C-alpha distance (Angstrom), angle and dihedral (degrees) to the residues before:
residue distance angle dihedral
M1 . . .
K2 3.81 . .
L3 3.82 90.3 .
V4 3.82 91.6 52.1
H5 3.82 90.3 50.7
S6 3.83 90.6 49.9
I7 3.81 92.1 49.6
I8 3.81 92.1 48.7
T9 3.82 90.7 48.7
L10 3.80 91.2 49.5
L11 3.81 92.9 48.8
F12 3.81 90.9 48.7
A13 3.83 90.7 50.9
V14 3.82 91.5 49.6
I15 3.80 91.4 50.9
I16 3.82 93.0 48.3
L17 3.81 94.3 45.4
S18 3.79 92.7 46.5
E19 3.81 87.8 65.9
F20 3.80 87.3 69.3
S21 3.78 99.5 38.8
F22 3.80 100.5 54.2
A23 3.78 121.7 72.6
Q24 3.77 110.4 -105.1
D25 3.78 128.4 -163.8
A26 3.82 110.0 -113.6
V27 3.81 92.6 -142.8
K28 3.80 92.0 55.3
V29 3.81 98.7 43.2
D30 3.83 98.0 36.1
P31 3.83 111.0 25.0
K32 3.82 90.8 156.1
H33 3.82 90.6 70.8
Y34 3.85 104.5 22.9
K35 3.82 124.6 62.1
V36 3.80 128.7 173.0
E37 3.82 109.0 -123.9
F38 3.80 97.4 174.1
E39 3.79 137.2 -1.3
N40 3.78 137.5 178.2
D41 3.81 135.9 150.0
Q42 3.84 92.3 -73.8
V43 3.82 107.1 38.3
R44 3.78 144.4 13.4
V45 3.80 119.8 -153.2
L46 3.80 117.2 -153.0
R47 3.80 127.0 -166.6
I48 3.79 108.1 -147.3
T49 3.80 118.1 -164.0
I50 3.81 121.0 175.8
G51 3.81 123.9 176.5
P52 3.79 124.3 -140.4
G53 3.80 111.3 -71.1
E54 3.80 92.5 7.4
K55 3.78 121.3 134.2
G56 3.78 127.9 -158.6
V57 3.79 129.8 -150.4
M58 3.80 130.6 -95.2
H59 3.83 108.1 -82.9
S60 3.79 142.8 144.7
H61 3.78 137.2 -118.0
P62 3.80 127.9 -165.0
E63 3.80 117.3 -130.1
G64 3.76 116.4 -68.5
M65 3.78 143.9 107.9
V66 3.79 137.4 -60.7
V67 3.80 129.3 -152.9
F68 3.81 118.0 -170.7
L69 3.80 113.8 -142.1
T70 3.82 92.1 -172.3
D71 3.79 138.0 19.1
A72 3.80 110.6 -82.3
K73 3.78 139.8 -164.9
G74 3.78 110.0 -165.4
K75 3.75 142.2 169.9
F76 3.78 120.7 -151.7
T77 3.78 124.0 -157.9
F78 3.80 116.6 -162.3
P79 3.82 128.9 -152.8
D80 3.81 91.4 -100.1
G81 3.83 90.3 58.0
K82 3.80 96.3 -107.1
T83 3.80 116.8 135.2
E84 3.77 133.4 -154.4
K85 3.80 130.3 -170.8
R86 3.80 117.3 -144.0
E87 3.79 134.0 -178.6
F88 3.79 124.7 -157.3
K89 3.79 132.4 -172.3
K90 3.80 124.2 -138.2
G91 3.81 107.6 -87.5
F92 3.82 95.0 26.9
F93 3.79 108.3 148.9
S94 3.80 125.9 -174.7
W95 3.77 146.0 155.6
V96 3.82 110.0 -113.1
P97 3.80 129.0 -163.2
A98 3.79 122.6 -127.7
E99 3.79 107.6 -75.7
T100 3.78 144.0 173.2
H101 3.80 115.8 -146.4
L102 3.78 148.6 131.4
G103 3.80 113.6 -119.0
E104 3.78 126.8 -149.0
N105 3.82 132.1 -176.4
V106 3.82 106.1 -131.2
G107 3.81 92.9 173.4
D108 3.79 130.1 91.1
K109 3.83 95.6 -117.3
P110 3.79 132.2 59.4
F111 3.78 116.5 -102.1
E112 3.77 132.8 -151.4
L113 3.78 134.3 -167.1
L114 3.77 142.2 161.8
Q115 3.79 120.0 -124.4
I116 3.78 116.9 -161.9
E117 3.81 108.4 -157.6
M118 3.80 118.1 -160.2
K119 3.79 118.6 -136.5
T120 3.78 124.3 -148.9
K121 3.77 112.9 -116.6
K122 3.77 116.0 -115.1
K123 3.80 113.6 -133.6
């Protein structure tokens, strides 16, 4: 009986931890903060809006670009538990690599940005 309990506990832990190890689409796991504004076979444009003190969920983005529509103070938590604080000014535009993270607004105002995700072309 003890072995069965150990196996069940192990399986439960694997299922829970797999939530964090597999890439997850931000729109599917956090629709409160991520909305699709445009999508075709080459790109997907997300509008990301996070209120003060709000925290998202762990998710992934493919490589692409970001454009901040407002100033932002954010904290990012990565799958390995490391965190990084970042500040952005309205109008900031940058190429960003593929990344998995959990975003949090650590400022006192809501922030908004567009993320342009690149899609790989199917041959």
